N, C-alpha and C positions, 0 to 999 in steps of 0.2 A: 504494500500500500504506500503510495507516494504522499509526501507531506507538502501541502500548499506553501508556496513561497510567501512569507509575511509581507504585507504591504509596506512601502517606504514612501510616505507622503512627504513632499518637499515643496517649499515656496522659495522665491528669490530672496537673496540676502542683500540688505542695504547697510543699515547701521548695526542691527543685531540679528542673530540667526532666526530665520523664519518670519521676519517682519514684512516680507512681501514688497519691499521698496524696489522700484525700477526707475530707470531713466530712459526716456525716448526723445527722439528729435524728429521734426517734420517742418515743412514749409507750407504756409497758407497763402492763397492769392489775394491778400488784403493788405492795405497800407499799415505800416507800423504804428502802434498806439495802444491805448487802454482797451478800445473796442476789439482790437485784434487779439489782445491777451485774453479777453473774455471769451472770444470764439475758440481760442486754443484750449482753454480750460473746459469748455463745453464739449469739445471733441474728446479731450482726455477722459471726461466722465463717461461719455458714450463708449469709450474703449475699455471701461472698467477700472480706471485709475481713480480711486477715492480714498482719502483726499488727495488732491494734486496741487502742485504749485508751479508757476513759471519761474525757472531759475535763470533763464537767459532768453532774450529776444533781440533780434537785430533786423533792421530794414535791409531787404535785398532789392535795392532799387525802389522806385516810388510805389509799386503796386504789390510787393510781396514781403512777407516777414518770416524769418527763420526762428524756430522755438526749440528750447530744451525744457522738457517737463519732467518733474520728479514727483512720483506718486506711488500709492500702494495698490497692489493687485490682490484680489480675494481668491484667485484661482489656486488650486492645489493639483499637483500631478503625482502619480504613483510611479516612482523611479524603478521600483522592483518589477513593474509590468513592461518595461521597455526592453526589448530584446537586444542582445549584443550585435552591432552591425557586422556584416560579413567582412572578413579581412581580405587581404590580397590573395588571389587564387593562383598565383604563380610564384616561384622562388625568386628572391632578389639575387641577381648574379653580379659577379665582379666583371670588370672590363675584360679581363683575360678570358673568362668563361663566355662572355658574349661574343668576343672575337672568334674563339674556337668553335662555338656552335654555328656561327654564320659561315665560317670558312669550310667546316666539315659538311654542312648541309647544302650550301648554295654553290660553293666553289667560285664565288665572286663576291664583290662587295655589295652589301645591302644598300639600296638607294632610298634616301629620305628627302622629301621636299617639304619645306616649312614656310609659313607665311602668316601675317596678320591680314585678314581679308576685309573687304568693304572699306569703310572710312576709318577703321581702327588704326591708330598710329602708335599704339603702345607696344613696343617691341621688347620690353623688359622680360616678359614671360617666355616668349619664343626664343629669345637670345639666351636666357638662362638654361634652356634645355639643349639648344643646338650649339652655341658658341663654345669653344674649347675652355674658356674661363669657367663655365658652368655655374653652379649654384650650391650653396650650403656645403662648401668644401669638396664638391664632386665635379669632375671634369664633364663638359658637355659632350654631345654625340660626335662632334668633330674630332674629339680625342681618340675615339675608337677606330683602330686601323681598318677594320672590316666594314665600316659604315661610311658611305659617301653622302655628304650633306650638301643640299642646295638651299640656302636661306634667302628667300626672295624679299624679305623685309616687310615693310608696313604698307597699308592701303593698297593691297594687291587685288585687282578685280578677279572675281571667281573664274571668269573665262580664261584669264591669263594663267591662273594657278592650274586649271585643268590642262591647258595646252602644254605647260611646262612639265607636268607630271607625265603626260603621254609621251612627250619628246624624250624625257629622261628615263622612261620605263620604270617609274617609281614603284618601289615596293610598299612604301607608306607615305602618307601625307599628314603632316602635323600642322594644325591651325590653332592660333591663339586668339581669343576674343576677350578683351577687357572692357570695352565700352558696352554698357548694358542698358542705356536709356531706351525706353519704349521697346524693351526686349530685342534690341538690335542683334545681340549675340545669338539669340535663338533663330531669328529670321535669316541671318547671314549663314548660319550653319545648315539650316534646312535647304537654303538655296544652293549651297555648295554640294550637299549630298545629292540633290536632284541633278545638278550639272554633271556629277560623276556617273550617275546612273545613265544619263543620256550618252555620255562619252564611252561607256562600257556596256552597251545593251545586252551583250551575250555573257556577261560575267556572272559567275555563280557564287561570288563572295570574295573576301580579301584573300589574296594569294592565288586566286583562280580566275584571273582575268582583269581584276581591278586592284588598285592600291588599298591598303588598310587605311581607313579614315579615322583619325584621332583628333579630338578637339580638347582644348584646355582653357581654363579661366576661372575667376573667382565666383561666378554666379550660375554655375551649371548644376547646383545641388538640388534643383527642383524638377529636373527632367532625367529621363533615362536615355541611353544611346539609341534604343529602338524608336523613341519618340522623335529623335532628330535625324535618324537615318544614317548614323555613324556607327563605328565599331567600338569605340571606347571614349570615355570622358575622364579627364584628369582635373582635379581641383587645385586650390591654392596649396602651396607647400610641396608640390610634386618635385622630385629630384630627377636628374638625368638618368641615374641608375634604374629608377623605377620604370621610366619610359623605355630604356634599352632592354630591360628584362621582359617587359610586356611585348615588345616587337619580336623578340626571340620566341616567347611563348605563343603568340598568335600566328606568326608567319612560319615558324619552323617546328616547334614542338607539337602544337595543335594540328598543323597540316600533316605532319608525319603520322600522328595517331589516327587521324581521319582517313588518310590514304590506306593505312594498314587495315582499318576496319572495313573499308569499302571493298578491299580485295580479299576479304575473308581471313586476314591475318590478325594476330593479336595487336591491339593498339599499343 
């Protein structure tokens, strides 16, 4: 007989444990002043912050006001009922292990094309993964001898990215999206996925006629790869080693296992 896990109710912590105090910020399309503050407090109350106070307000031009509100929430969540998120489904490899896997399986360098698409000019993320200087003490993919990197930079039209991937016979396409206003990162990613489907109409998936499509950025945590039409999503804090290990997993390890299964062999 199994024993039920005891509940673990928790509230936000502000000044004292369990006091429910939180801080939120937002902008209202109204001129700065006392009436604007009254509107902000009314919105805070509708959000469940009671009592609440305006700790900061600032005019953002003549017709907008930015607010920081401090208030108490009444909501409680059961932390014990939250399942542990799934971890990485593939091993984290060293640079030597990545190089050896690519050389042994492909007999050539693995080709990666990377870019920031649309109007996104923030290259910090894509450069952290691709450039040899890397991120968090890890060298970028340019450091890997068996990976050939083409970094197209910022504000690359989707059509140009597809054309370059086709010309380079890319194994993987890495796209960074930092600009998220009006869900631009989602629209751009779906547009890219559709463009690759049109460019590879007979493809049966990554490594089988079209490149692996990988997207990264800070605001993709609300969607799944299937919803965007890509193969993988990486969030903030992702390191080059994680991406390199995933490429080996998806393009070499998984493909070898699937091929063995299709032919009646053990995966």
